C-alpha positions as CSV (number, residue, x, y, z in Angstrom):
1,M,0.0,0.0,0.0
2,S,1.0,3.6,-0.5
3,D,3.0,5.3,2.2
4,K,0.4,8.1,2.0
5,F,-1.9,5.9,4.1
6,V,0.3,6.4,7.2
7,Y,-0.1,10.2,7.0
8,Q,-3.8,10.0,6.3
9,N,-4.4,7.5,9.0
10,A,-2.5,9.6,11.5
11,R,-5.0,12.4,10.7
12,I,-7.8,9.9,11.2
13,K,-6.6,9.0,14.7
14,S,-6.9,12.6,15.7
15,R,-10.4,12.8,14.4
16,E,-11.5,9.7,16.2
17,T,-11.6,11.6,19.5
18,K,-14.5,13.6,18.1
19,L,-16.7,10.6,17.3
20,L,-19.9,10.3,19.2
21,T,-20.3,7.9,22.2
22,S,-23.4,6.2,23.4
23,Q,-23.5,8.9,26.1
24,S,-23.7,11.6,23.4
25,L,-26.6,9.9,21.7
26,Q,-28.3,9.4,25.0
27,R,-28.3,13.1,25.5
28,L,-30.0,13.5,22.2
29,L,-32.5,10.7,23.0
30,E,-33.4,12.6,26.2
31,C,-34.5,15.7,24.3
32,T,-38.2,16.3,24.7
33,T,-38.6,19.0,22.1
34,L,-37.4,19.4,18.5
35,S,-35.8,22.8,19.4
36,D,-33.8,21.1,22.2
37,A,-32.8,18.3,19.8
38,F,-31.7,20.9,17.1
39,R,-29.5,22.7,19.6
40,T,-28.0,19.5,20.8
41,L,-27.1,18.4,17.2
42,L,-25.4,21.7,16.7
43,D,-23.5,21.3,19.9
44,M,-22.3,17.8,18.7
45,G,-20.9,19.4,15.5
46,F,-23.5,18.3,13.0
47,G,-23.4,20.3,9.8
48,G,-19.8,21.5,10.5
49,G,-20.9,25.0,11.3
50,A,-22.9,25.5,8.1
51,Q,-25.6,28.2,8.2
52,V,-29.0,26.5,8.2
53,A,-32.3,27.8,9.5
54,V,-33.1,26.9,13.1
55,G,-35.2,23.7,13.1
56,D,-34.4,22.7,9.5
57,F,-33.3,19.2,10.2
58,D,-33.3,18.2,6.5
59,A,-30.9,20.9,5.7
60,L,-28.7,20.1,8.6
61,F,-28.5,16.4,7.7
62,E,-27.9,17.3,4.1
63,K,-24.9,19.4,5.1
64,E,-23.6,16.5,7.2
65,G,-24.0,14.1,4.3
66,E,-22.0,16.5,2.1
67,R,-19.3,16.6,4.7
68,Q,-19.0,12.8,4.5
69,L,-18.8,12.9,0.7
70,E,-16.0,15.6,1.0
71,F,-14.2,13.3,3.5
72,L,-14.3,10.4,1.1
73,K,-12.9,12.5,-1.7
74,E,-10.2,14.1,0.5
75,F,-9.0,10.8,1.9
76,N,-9.3,8.7,-1.3
77,V,-5.6,7.7,-1.4
78,D,-4.7,5.9,-4.7
79,G,-8.4,5.3,-5.5
80,A,-8.8,3.1,-2.4
81,L,-12.3,4.5,-1.8
82,D,-13.5,4.7,-5.4
83,A,-16.0,1.9,-4.7
84,F,-17.7,4.0,-2.1
85,L,-17.8,7.1,-4.3
86,I,-19.1,5.3,-7.3
87,Q,-22.3,4.5,-5.4
88,Y,-23.3,8.1,-5.7
89,D,-22.9,7.9,-9.5
90,Y,-25.1,4.9,-9.8
91,L,-27.8,6.7,-7.8
92,N,-27.6,9.4,-10.4
93,L,-27.7,6.9,-13.2
94,K,-30.9,5.4,-11.7
95,A,-32.4,8.8,-11.5
96,L,-31.5,9.7,-15.1
97,L,-32.9,6.4,-16.5
98,K,-36.1,6.7,-14.5
99,A,-36.6,10.2,-15.8
100,R,-36.1,8.9,-19.3
101,A,-38.8,6.3,-18.6
102,G,-41.2,9.1,-17.7
103,G,-40.4,9.7,-14.1
104,K,-39.4,13.0,-12.4
105,L,-35.7,13.8,-12.3
106,K,-34.0,14.3,-9.0
107,T,-30.2,13.9,-9.0
108,F,-27.8,13.4,-6.2
109,A,-24.3,14.4,-5.2
110,E,-21.6,13.4,-7.6
111,G,-19.0,10.7,-6.8
112,L,-16.4,10.0,-9.5
113,Y,-18.4,11.3,-12.5
114,A,-20.2,14.5,-13.2
115,V,-24.0,14.2,-13.6
116,E,-23.7,16.3,-16.8
117,Q,-21.4,13.7,-18.3
118,L,-23.8,10.9,-17.6
119,S,-26.8,12.9,-18.7
120,T,-25.3,14.1,-22.0
121,A,-24.3,10.5,-23.0
122,L,-27.8,9.3,-22.3
123,E,-29.6,12.1,-24.0
124,Q,-27.5,11.7,-27.1
125,D,-27.6,7.8,-27.0
126,K,-23.8,7.8,-26.9
127,F,-23.6,4.9,-24.5
128,E,-20.1,4.1,-25.7
129,E,-18.9,7.2,-23.9
130,L,-20.1,5.8,-20.6
131,P,-17.9,3.6,-18.3
132,V,-18.4,0.0,-19.2
133,H,-20.8,-1.0,-16.4
134,F,-22.8,2.2,-16.8
135,R,-23.1,1.5,-20.5
136,R,-24.4,-2.0,-19.9
137,A,-27.0,-0.8,-17.5
138,A,-28.1,2.0,-19.8
139,E,-28.3,-0.2,-22.8
140,F,-30.4,-2.8,-20.9
141,V,-32.8,-0.3,-19.4
142,C,-33.2,1.8,-22.6
143,S,-34.0,-1.4,-24.5
144,G,-36.7,-2.1,-21.9
145,I,-38.0,1.5,-22.2
146,A,-38.3,1.0,-26.0
147,N,-40.3,-2.2,-25.7
148,G,-42.3,-1.1,-22.7
149,T,-40.9,-3.5,-20.0
150,A,-38.8,-1.0,-18.0
151,T,-40.5,-0.7,-14.6
152,P,-38.9,1.2,-11.7
153,R,-38.1,-2.1,-10.1
154,K,-36.4,-3.5,-13.2
155,I,-34.4,-0.3,-13.6
156,D,-33.2,-0.6,-10.0
157,C,-32.3,-4.2,-10.5
158,A,-30.4,-3.6,-13.7
159,V,-28.4,-0.7,-12.2
160,D,-27.7,-2.5,-9.0
161,R,-26.3,-5.5,-10.8
162,E,-23.9,-3.4,-12.8
163,M,-22.9,-1.4,-9.7
164,Y,-22.0,-4.5,-7.7
165,A,-20.1,-5.9,-10.8
166,D,-18.3,-2.5,-11.1
167,I,-17.4,-2.5,-7.4
168,A,-16.1,-6.1,-7.6
169,D,-13.8,-5.1,-10.5
170,R,-12.5,-2.1,-8.7
171,T,-11.9,-3.8,-5.3
172,K,-9.8,-6.5,-7.0
173,R,-7.0,-3.8,-7.0
174,Q,-7.6,-2.8,-3.3
175,G,-6.6,-4.4,0.0
176,K,-8.3,-7.4,1.4
177,L,-10.5,-5.5,3.8
178,I,-12.3,-3.4,1.2
179,R,-12.7,-6.3,-1.1
180,T,-14.2,-8.5,1.7
181,Y,-16.4,-5.6,2.9
182,F,-18.1,-5.3,-0.5
183,E,-18.3,-9.1,-1.0
184,T,-20.1,-9.2,2.4
185,R,-22.3,-6.3,1.4
186,A,-23.3,-8.2,-1.8
187,D,-24.1,-11.3,0.1
188,F,-26.3,-9.3,2.6
189,A,-28.1,-7.7,-0.3
190,N,-28.9,-11.0,-1.8
191,L,-29.9,-12.6,1.5
192,S,-32.2,-9.6,2.2
193,T,-33.9,-10.0,-1.2
194,F,-34.1,-13.8,-0.9
195,M,-35.8,-13.6,2.5
196,R,-38.2,-10.9,1.5
197,C,-39.2,-12.6,-1.8
198,R,-39.9,-15.8,0.1
199,R,-41.7,-14.0,2.9
200,Y,-44.2,-12.6,0.3
201,A,-44.4,-15.8,-1.7
202,L,-43.0,-14.2,-4.8
203,D,-42.0,-16.2,-7.8
204,K,-38.3,-17.3,-7.9
205,Q,-37.8,-15.3,-11.1
206,I,-38.3,-12.1,-9.1
207,Y,-35.4,-13.1,-6.9
208,L,-33.2,-14.0,-9.8
209,E,-33.8,-10.6,-11.5
210,S,-32.8,-8.9,-8.2
211,E,-29.7,-11.0,-7.4
212,V,-26.4,-9.0,-7.5
213,P,-22.9,-10.3,-8.3
214,G,-19.8,-9.9,-6.2
215,G,-20.6,-12.0,-3.2
216,N,-19.5,-15.4,-2.0
217,I,-22.8,-17.1,-1.5
218,S,-23.8,-18.7,-4.7
219,Y,-26.4,-21.3,-3.7
220,L,-29.5,-19.1,-2.9
221,K,-31.2,-19.7,-6.2
222,D,-30.8,-23.5,-5.7
223,I,-32.5,-23.5,-2.3
224,Y,-35.3,-21.0,-3.0
225,E,-38.0,-23.6,-2.1
226,E,-36.3,-24.9,1.0
227,S,-37.0,-23.9,4.6
228,D,-35.4,-21.1,6.6
229,E,-33.9,-23.7,8.8
230,K,-32.0,-25.2,5.9
231,L,-30.6,-21.7,5.1
232,L,-29.6,-21.1,8.7
233,E,-27.8,-24.4,8.9
234,R,-25.7,-23.3,6.0
235,L,-25.0,-19.9,7.5
236,K,-24.2,-21.2,11.0
237,G,-21.0,-19.5,12.3
238,S,-21.0,-16.9,9.6
239,V,-21.2,-13.1,9.8
240,Y,-24.7,-13.4,8.2
241,F,-26.3,-15.8,10.7
242,D,-27.7,-13.3,13.3
243,A,-29.3,-11.1,10.7
244,V,-30.9,-13.9,8.8
245,K,-32.1,-15.6,12.1
246,T,-33.7,-12.3,13.2
247,F,-35.5,-12.0,9.8
248,A,-36.6,-15.7,9.9
249,E,-38.1,-15.4,13.3
250,D,-40.2,-12.2,12.9
251,G,-39.9,-11.0,9.3
252,N,-38.7,-7.6,10.6
253,I,-36.6,-5.9,7.9
254,P,-35.4,-3.1,10.1
255,S,-34.0,-5.6,12.6
256,F,-32.3,-7.5,9.8
257,E,-30.7,-4.2,8.7
258,V,-29.5,-3.4,12.2
259,E,-27.8,-6.8,12.5
260,R,-26.3,-6.4,9.0
261,D,-24.9,-2.9,9.7
262,N,-23.5,-4.0,13.0
263,A,-21.7,-7.0,11.5
264,L,-20.2,-4.8,8.7
265,L,-18.9,-2.2,11.2
266,R,-17.5,-4.8,13.5
267,M,-15.6,-6.4,10.6
268,V,-14.0,-3.1,9.7
269,K,-13.3,-2.0,13.3
270,S,-11.3,-5.2,13.8
271,E,-8.8,-3.9,11.3
272,K,-8.8,-0.2,12.3
273,D,-5.3,-0.2,13.7
274,D,-3.6,-1.3,10.5
275,M,-1.9,2.1,9.7
276,F,-0.6,0.8,6.3
277,S,-4.0,0.2,4.8
278,A,-7.2,2.1,4.2
279,A,-8.8,0.3,7.2
280,P,-8.7,3.3,9.7
281,I,-10.1,5.6,7.0
282,L,-12.9,3.2,6.2
283,A,-13.7,2.5,9.8
284,Y,-13.9,6.2,10.6
285,H,-16.1,6.8,7.6
286,L,-18.5,4.1,8.6
287,G,-18.6,5.4,12.1
288,R,-19.6,8.8,10.9
289,V,-22.3,7.3,8.6
290,T,-23.6,5.4,11.6
291,E,-23.8,8.6,13.7
292,L,-25.7,10.4,11.0
293,G,-28.2,7.5,10.7
294,A,-28.7,7.4,14.5
295,A,-29.3,11.1,14.6
296,K,-31.9,10.9,11.8
297,L,-33.6,8.0,13.6
298,I,-33.8,9.8,16.9
299,I,-35.2,13.0,15.3
300,A,-37.8,11.0,13.5
301,G,-38.7,9.3,16.8
302,I,-39.0,12.6,18.6
303,K,-41.2,14.0,15.8
304,N,-43.5,11.0,16.0
305,K,-43.5,10.8,19.8
306,V,-41.8,7.3,19.8
307,V,-40.6,6.3,23.2
308,P,-36.7,6.2,23.5
309,S,-36.6,2.5,24.2
310,K,-38.3,1.7,20.8
311,I,-35.9,4.1,19.0
312,K,-32.9,2.3,20.6
313,E,-34.1,-1.0,19.2
314,R,-33.3,0.3,15.7
315,M,-30.1,2.0,16.5
316,R,-26.8,0.6,15.2
317,E,-23.7,0.1,17.3
318,L,-21.4,3.1,17.4
319,Y,-17.7,3.1,16.3
320,A,-16.6,4.8,19.5
C-alpha cells in the first residue's frame, strides 16, 4: 500500500476523538422537544458550522452528508475509496434512467463522475462514452423502455447488478478488507432480497432478477423452495447468521438491517489499527455514517413521539 496511508491514518486517529459515544446519543435521546434536539445536534458538531435555518433538520442532515462525501474524496488515497464514491454515481444513473422512462428527475451528489457527463451521454444515446458498467445498465434499461418493459423495479435491479459488478472489478485492486467488505455487502443484499421474496411468496424469477454479483454465497437460487432452517444451517457460524435468524423469526426488515450494519462495522473495526492500509479511514467513515443514521432515527422518533426504548431497538452500534 502507499506510504500516504500512514499520513492520512494519523489524521484519522486525531479525528476519532470527536466521534460520538453512546452517552452523546443518550443526550439527544433525552431531548423532549425538537428545538432542544436541534441545539443538541449543533453542539455535537453536526453540519460542521454550516448556516442552516433553526429547526431545519433536513438541511442540517444534508450538510452533514455533504461533509461525509467531501471526506471520502479528500482521503481517497490511490483510489482506495473509489468503490464508495461510485455508489453516488449509480444513484444518479438510476435517476436519469427513471426520468427517461417518464419519471421525475432528481439527481444526487456526484462521486467520481459529473452528472452532466452521464446525462449528455444518455440524451444523445452515446452509450459508448459511458464507463463499461454504466453502459451495460443504460443499454439494458433503454432497450426495456423502448419495448415497454422497463418498470422502476427493473431499472433498480439492472443498475444495482452493474454497480456491484463494477465494485467487484474495482476492489480487486484494493486491499483485502475493502474487497471483503463489499463481498459481504453483496451477500447481505442477496440474503435480504431472498428472504423478502420468500416471505411474500414471490416467484423465484423475481429473486433471480434482483440478485447481484460480487458476493461469495452462490447457492441461494438453488434452495429457494427450501425452509429457513436449511438456510440457517448453511450460515451457522458466519457473519450473516444473526441477521438472517432475526428475519426468519419475525420478518422484521429493520431488525435485519441493524444486525447487517453492526456486522459490517465490527468487521471493519477489527482492522482499524492497520496504519498501512485504508482500514482506519474506512472505519472512521462508517462510524460517521452510523452517527448520521442514528441522529436521523432519533429525530424521526421525537417528531412521531416514539418512546426512546423503541428508538434504541433500531439503532446501530457506534464506532466509539
